[in-house]
C-alpha positions as a printed Julia matrix, in Angstrom:
296×3 Matrix{Float64}:
 148.5   30.83   71.43
 148.16  30.96   67.65
 145.28  30.4    65.26
 144.83  26.71   66.15
 144.61  27.43   69.86
 142.19  30.29   69.25
 139.81  28.21   67.16
 139.96  25.37   69.66
 139.12  27.76   72.49
 136.41  29.69   70.66
 133.57  27.12   71.03
 134.23  26.9    74.79
 134.3   30.69   75.1
 130.95  31.08   73.36
 129.46  28.14   75.27
 130.33  29.95   78.51
 128.95  33.23   77.18
 125.47  31.79   76.58
 125.18  30.09   79.96
 122.49  31.39   82.3
 124.0   33.23   85.24
 123.15  30.47   87.72
 125.18  27.95   85.69
 127.91  30.55   85.14
 128.38  30.97   88.88
 128.42  27.23   89.47
 131.24  27.01   86.93
 132.93  29.93   88.67
 132.95  28.04   91.98
 134.65  25.1    90.28
 137.09  27.46   88.62
 137.99  29.0    92.0
 138.85  25.58   93.41
 141.01  24.66   90.4
 142.66  28.05   89.85
 143.45  28.98   93.42
 142.95  25.83   95.47
 144.89  23.54   93.11
 147.02  25.73   90.83
 147.46  28.42   93.53
 147.41  31.13   90.87
 149.36  34.18   92.11
 148.41  33.47   95.71
 151.74  34.74   96.98
 151.16  38.04   95.17
 147.61  38.31   96.5
 148.64  37.65  100.08
 151.6   39.99   99.95
 149.48  42.77   98.48
 146.8   42.32  101.15
 149.3   42.27  104.03
 151.04  45.41  102.8
 147.8   47.23  102.05
 146.07  46.45  105.35
 148.74  46.21  108.07
 146.07  46.82  110.71
 144.08  43.69  109.81
 144.7   40.37  111.54
 145.36  37.09  109.65
 141.73  35.98  109.91
 140.5   39.25  108.38
 143.03  39.04  105.55
 142.07  35.43  104.91
 138.39  36.39  104.66
 139.19  39.1   102.1
 141.35  36.66  100.13
 138.62  34.02   99.94
 136.0   36.54   98.85
 138.44  37.95   96.31
 139.12  34.51   94.83
 135.43  33.96   94.12
 134.98  37.49   92.78
 137.98  37.09   90.47
 136.54  33.94   88.88
 133.14  35.6    88.59
 134.86  38.54   86.87
 136.53  36.31   84.27
 133.31  34.49   83.39
 131.14  37.62   83.51
 133.58  39.21   81.09
 133.15  36.3    78.7
 129.39  36.7    79.18
 129.6   40.18   77.62
 130.18  38.5    74.25
 126.48  37.65   74.02
 124.7   39.41   76.89
 121.59  41.36   75.89
 121.1   45.06   76.68
 118.05  44.12   78.75
 120.08  41.73   80.93
 122.79  44.34   81.41
 120.23  46.91   82.54
 118.63  44.42   84.91
 121.89  43.54   86.64
 123.52  46.97   86.89
 121.85  49.91   88.58
 123.13  53.45   88.13
 123.53  56.46   90.41
 124.66  59.97   89.56
 123.55  60.19   85.93
 122.47  63.81   86.51
 126.16  64.7    86.15
 126.36  63.06   82.74
 123.09  64.67   81.65
 124.31  68.09   82.72
 127.4   67.88   80.51
 125.57  66.1    77.71
 122.95  68.85   77.53
 125.74  71.45   77.56
 127.49  69.71   74.65
 130.58  68.97   76.75
 132.67  65.82   76.43
 133.99  64.31   79.66
 136.73  62.09   81.0
 135.88  59.09   83.17
 138.46  57.78   85.61
 138.11  54.42   87.33
 140.05  51.45   88.66
 139.99  47.67   88.47
 137.24  47.55   91.08
 133.93  45.78   90.51
 133.41  44.76   86.9
 134.58  47.34   84.39
 133.6   45.18   81.38
 129.96  44.89   82.45
 130.13  48.56   83.37
 131.11  49.45   79.84
 128.25  47.39   78.47
 125.83  49.2    80.78
 127.16  52.63   79.84
 126.4   51.89   76.19
 122.7   51.87   77.03
 122.69  55.36   78.54
 121.24  58.19   76.39
 124.22  60.48   76.89
 127.84  60.44   75.7
 129.41  57.79   73.51
 131.88  55.79   75.58
 135.43  55.32   74.29
 137.6   53.03   76.38
 141.39  53.22   76.37
 142.96  49.77   76.11
 146.16  47.85   75.41
 145.88  45.98   72.07
 146.77  42.29   72.35
 149.68  40.78   70.46
 147.57  37.8    69.39
 145.55  39.17   66.48
 142.85  36.52   66.8
 142.04  37.25   70.43
 142.49  40.95   69.7
 139.59  40.76   67.23
 137.49  38.89   69.78
 138.15  41.46   72.53
 137.41  44.36   70.2
 134.13  42.72   69.21
 133.23  42.04   72.84
 133.83  45.66   73.89
 132.23  47.38   70.9
 129.24  45.18   70.02
 126.8   47.31   72.05
 128.02  50.62   70.64
 131.13  51.63   72.57
 134.42  52.62   70.95
 138.07  51.83   71.74
 141.19  53.96   71.76
 144.59  52.2    71.7
 146.6   53.62   74.61
 149.45  54.95   72.47
 146.97  56.81   70.24
 144.74  58.25   72.98
 145.35  61.95   72.36
 145.22  61.59   68.58
 141.9   59.73   68.79
 140.41  62.25   71.22
 141.4   65.13   68.97
 140.05  63.28   65.94
 136.69  62.88   67.69
 136.62  66.34   69.26
 133.41  67.24   67.43
 131.6   64.24   68.9
 130.08  64.12   72.38
 132.23  61.51   74.11
 133.15  60.06   77.49
 136.72  58.75   77.43
 137.38  56.11   80.1
 140.79  55.82   81.75
 141.46  52.85   84.02
 144.03  54.64   86.12
 145.39  52.0    88.51
 147.73  50.31   86.05
 151.49  50.41   86.57
 153.57  52.99   84.67
 157.35  53.11   84.49
 158.68  54.62   87.73
 160.64  57.41   86.08
 157.62  58.82   84.23
 154.93  58.71   86.9
 153.25  60.71   89.61
 154.21  59.17   92.95
 151.8   59.04   95.86
 150.84  56.82   98.78
 148.11  54.35   97.84
 146.98  51.52  100.12
 149.83  52.19  102.54
 152.52  51.96   99.85
 154.53  54.27   97.59
 152.74  53.95   94.24
 153.37  55.3    90.72
 150.35  56.69   88.86
 150.04  57.36   85.12
 150.2   61.05   84.28
 148.02  60.47   81.22
 144.6   60.95   82.81
 145.58  64.22   84.43
 147.72  65.64   81.63
 145.06  65.01   78.97
 142.28  66.35   81.19
 144.26  69.54   81.88
 145.28  69.97   78.26
 141.75  69.57   76.88
 140.05  71.04   80.0
 137.45  68.29   80.05
 135.53  67.61   83.28
 136.78  64.56   85.15
 134.15  62.17   86.53
 135.0   59.33   88.88
 133.21  56.06   88.16
 132.98  53.36   90.79
 131.37  50.01   90.0
 130.34  48.42   93.29
 129.1   44.84   93.77
 126.6   44.76   96.65
 125.95  41.06   95.97
 126.86  38.37   93.49
 125.6   39.13   90.02
 124.45  42.67   90.88
 126.42  45.87   90.4
 125.93  49.58   91.04
 127.64  52.22   88.9
 128.19  55.56   90.62
 129.21  58.73   88.77
 130.8   61.5    90.87
 132.16  64.8    89.6
 135.83  64.88   90.54
 136.96  68.1    88.82
 134.89  70.44   86.62
 137.81  72.62   85.4
 141.0   70.58   85.11
 142.94  73.38   83.39
 142.74  75.37   86.62
 144.22  72.65   88.84
 147.77  72.37   90.1
 150.07  69.65   88.77
 149.43  66.36   90.56
 146.1   67.45   92.03
 143.85  65.35   89.8
 146.12  62.3    90.04
 146.09  62.54   93.82
 142.34  62.93   94.02
 141.32  60.08   91.73
 143.82  57.77   93.43
 142.48  58.6    96.89
 138.89  58.23   95.71
 139.61  54.73   94.41
 141.35  53.93   97.68
 138.15  54.86   99.55
 136.16  52.37   97.49
 138.73  49.63   98.01
 138.66  50.14  101.77
 134.87  49.97  101.69
 134.78  46.71   99.71
 138.33  45.35   99.42
 137.6   41.94   97.91
 136.53  43.29   94.51
 139.83  44.9    93.51
 142.43  43.15   91.34
 144.84  41.86   94.01
 146.57  39.52   91.53
 148.02  42.59   89.84
 151.67  43.32   90.65
 150.81  46.94   91.33
 153.89  47.64   93.47
 156.66  46.04   91.4
 158.41  49.43   91.06
 160.02  51.59   93.7
 160.35  55.39   93.72
 163.5   56.73   92.05
 166.39  56.24   94.44
 164.73  53.37   96.36
 166.6   50.2    95.39
 164.7   47.72   97.55
 163.31  44.76   95.53
 159.61  44.15   94.97
 157.88  42.84   98.07
 160.06  44.52  100.7
């Protein structure tokens, strides 16, 4: 989509962003019907992922998770657009926080930290909420978009309340550049790396590659690693929980941090499975030497 498509879409995007939440969720219900009920967006991927991840669940249980996921996914898309105009007061009202004593401890000690999280809950609203905390400055690692118009929009959306962004390929350089600032660098660690350059573990009942980046940077810089989960106890309400995962990464064995943050995310997904990104082709790669195709 080029400049014409961007400028045609922009009024609709901002119209959605200024909707009250009640209207936003009514639109989300319509979107769920059109996206999944009519267009059947990635339903085969969703169902395959759920079956493989929860072999002990019966078809009715998997169907219930799928339906809840479909509504959460549409809420996620529209809530993300909402962050273009949402006020700090509204963010604070909708997202409660637990575990800030950990952040305060490191903030008062003048220590920067690393946050590790997954695509569970709503990471965009979570970033907006973090910006209102009186502790570290949040810098989020992200993939720049090829479309320069939407790239500018996304950058504005994620930085308008005070957060920063690090392009993934420049993560270490940016962290070293900002080493004299008190920062929290956020890694969303459940994306899919190339199979030959990954830590392999079992995640949700399947062989899964994990990016080395979170662990290797944490060990190199010896920055405390904090796990961040963003739960959704009910529609429109979230809870951010900070948990100290590793205070001294430089003293850990290779693979230890990767294993621990992956298992911690898995615990959250088992507790509330419908709010993880099941449309993601997380298991499209096989371990080196395994030549079976995706989905087998």
